[in-house]
C-alpha positions, 0 to 999 in steps of 0.5 A, a space after each residue: 500500500 505504501 507504493 500506492 500513496 507515493 503513486 497518487 502523490 506524484 500523479 498530476 491531473 490536467 483539466 482540459 476543456 471548458 471550465 465553468 465558474 460553478 465547477 471551480 471548487 471541484 476543479 481546484 480540489 481535483 486537478 493540478 493544471 487547468 488548460 482553459 483559463 478563459 475569463 476574469 470571473 473564472 480566474 477570480 473564482 479559482 483564486 478564491 478556492 485556491 486560498 480557501 483550500 490552500 492549494 496552488 494550481 498551474 494554469 494555461 490562459 486560453 487564447 482565442 487566436 482566431 477571434 472566433 465568436 463560438 470559441 472561448 478564450 482571451 482575445 490577443 488584444 486583452 492578453 497582456 492585461 489579463 495575464 498581468 491581472 492573474 499574476 500580479 493581482 490574484 497570484 495565479 501561477 500562469 505557466 503558459 498559453 493554450 490554443 485551439 486553432 480555427 477548424 479547416 485552416 492550417 494550424 501552423 500559423 496559429 501555433 507560431 503566433 501563440 509561441 511568439 505570444 508565449 515568449 513575449 510573456 516569458 512563459 515556458 509551456 504551451 498547450 497546443 495541438 490535438 490528435 490531428 495536428 500535434 506534430 505541427 504543434 510540437 514543431 512550433 514549441 508545444 510542451 503539452 498536446 491533447 491527443 484524446 481521440 488518438 488514444 480513445 477513438 473519435 467521440 460518438 
């Protein structure tokens, strides 16, 4: 049993996908990384629960790099103030940026652009690339890829 405790202690869980503010407390309790920090209300709520639960998570800011109305994320024009708010005012550990490029477009230019934005903020990690485009994402600096459908198969 001692080995199981060690294994659980070393296990790091990543939340990917949309996170609603009303699920933030559960997310802080369960996860170590959040890949979809996409608005100030969520950031404030996560910060509050981190303090309450005495737990520090690592975050990726989701950037809406294609300015798509149907997608969540911080517009590029608001990234710097949002990042500064998260880091300097509510003490979130932002480790990188996350992107889901527009469908039916070559993702390479979006991956390159996000990598440049990440460097401009002096961040180390990038969450970009899914099953169909992870090779291009890795080529452009991704340190975390989301390849669920390659592992589990397509969604039904």
